[in-house]
C-alpha positions as CSV (number, residue, x, y, z in Angstrom):
1,Q,0.0,0.0,0.0
2,V,1.0,3.6,-0.6
3,Q,-0.1,6.9,1.0
4,L,-2.1,9.0,-1.4
5,V,-2.0,12.8,-0.9
6,E,-5.0,14.9,-1.7
7,S,-5.3,18.6,-2.1
8,G,-7.8,21.2,-3.3
9,G,-10.5,21.1,-0.7
10,D,-12.0,24.4,0.3
11,S,-15.2,26.3,1.3
12,V,-17.1,27.6,-1.7
13,Q,-20.5,29.1,-2.4
14,A,-23.2,27.0,-4.0
15,G,-22.8,27.1,-7.8
16,G,-19.1,27.4,-7.5
17,S,-16.3,25.0,-8.6
18,L,-13.3,23.2,-7.1
19,N,-10.6,21.0,-8.5
20,L,-9.3,18.2,-6.3
21,S,-6.0,16.5,-6.9
22,C,-4.5,13.3,-5.6
23,A,-0.9,12.3,-6.0
24,A,-0.4,8.5,-5.9
25,P,3.2,7.4,-5.8
26,G,4.0,3.9,-6.7
27,K,4.9,1.8,-9.8
28,D,1.4,0.6,-10.6
29,F,-0.6,3.8,-10.9
30,S,-1.0,3.6,-14.7
31,I,-2.3,0.0,-14.6
32,S,-4.6,0.4,-11.6
33,A,-8.2,1.6,-11.2
34,V,-8.5,4.9,-9.4
35,G,-11.5,6.6,-7.8
36,W,-13.0,9.3,-5.6
37,Y,-15.2,8.7,-2.6
38,R,-16.8,11.0,-0.1
39,Q,-18.1,10.9,3.4
40,A,-20.6,13.5,4.9
41,P,-20.9,13.8,8.7
42,G,-22.9,10.9,10.1
43,M,-23.0,9.2,6.8
44,Q,-21.2,6.2,5.3
45,R,-18.5,6.7,2.7
46,E,-19.9,6.7,-0.8
47,W,-18.5,6.2,-4.2
48,V,-18.3,9.3,-6.4
49,A,-16.4,8.3,-9.6
50,D,-13.7,6.0,-10.9
51,I,-11.6,5.4,-13.9
52,S,-10.8,1.8,-14.8
53,R,-7.5,0.4,-16.0
54,G,-8.8,0.7,-19.5
55,G,-9.7,4.3,-19.1
56,I,-13.4,4.0,-18.7
57,T,-14.9,6.6,-16.4
58,N,-18.0,6.1,-14.3
59,Y,-19.9,8.5,-12.2
60,A,-22.5,8.3,-9.4
61,D,-25.9,9.6,-10.6
62,F,-25.8,12.5,-8.1
63,V,-22.6,14.0,-9.8
64,K,-23.2,13.2,-13.4
65,G,-23.0,16.3,-15.6
66,R,-21.3,18.3,-12.8
67,F,-18.1,16.4,-11.9
68,T,-15.4,15.3,-14.2
69,M,-12.7,12.8,-13.2
70,S,-9.4,12.5,-15.0
71,R,-6.0,11.0,-14.5
72,D,-2.5,11.8,-15.6
73,N,-0.4,8.6,-15.6
74,A,2.9,10.4,-16.2
75,K,2.3,12.5,-13.1
76,K,0.7,9.7,-11.2
77,T,-2.1,12.0,-10.3
78,M,-5.9,11.9,-10.4
79,Y,-8.2,14.9,-10.5
80,L,-11.8,15.6,-9.7
81,Q,-13.2,18.8,-11.3
82,M,-16.4,19.7,-9.4
83,N,-18.7,22.3,-11.0
84,S,-22.2,23.6,-10.0
85,L,-21.5,22.6,-6.4
86,K,-24.4,22.1,-4.1
87,P,-24.6,22.2,-0.2
88,E,-25.3,18.5,-0.3
89,D,-21.8,18.0,-1.9
90,T,-20.3,19.0,1.5
91,A,-18.1,16.1,2.7
92,V,-14.6,14.8,3.1
93,Y,-13.4,13.6,-0.2
94,Y,-11.0,10.6,-0.4
95,C,-9.1,9.3,-3.4
96,N,-8.5,5.6,-3.8
97,I,-6.3,3.3,-5.9
98,K,-7.1,-0.4,-6.3
99,H,-3.8,-1.9,-6.9
100,W,-3.6,-4.1,-10.0
101,G,-2.7,-7.7,-9.2
102,T,-3.4,-7.7,-5.5
103,G,-6.7,-5.8,-5.5
104,N,-5.6,-4.1,-2.3
105,D,-6.8,-0.5,-1.7
106,S,-4.8,2.6,-0.8
107,W,-6.5,5.8,0.4
108,G,-5.7,9.4,0.9
109,Q,-6.1,11.2,4.1
110,G,-9.2,13.1,2.9
111,T,-9.8,16.7,1.9
112,Q,-12.7,18.8,3.2
113,V,-15.1,20.3,0.8
114,T,-17.7,22.7,2.2
115,V,-20.4,24.2,0.1
116,F,-22.5,27.0,1.6
117,S,-25.7,28.5,0.3
């Protein structure tokens, strides 16, 4: 497992945008699936988006059309561009990598996103 490092969380007014980044050191980034999750206070962690090894991107219904996930294999970094933010998007956002071969997960420490109306 490796320690992922997120950045980009902030407080923003509803309708605004944020771009989260996650650096994922390690040799297997380019061949592993990566994803973003979030956890609101008192709630379970939920899946937001992911990109498969083959480059297929999937989104949870509640972010479709507003969030865009991307990855840069050369920089070993994944991103989450969040537009049209809503107060219900307020949560701690975590990045994840599912290591190819073992299937083990590595997580970031989380970055706080707060959306106020």
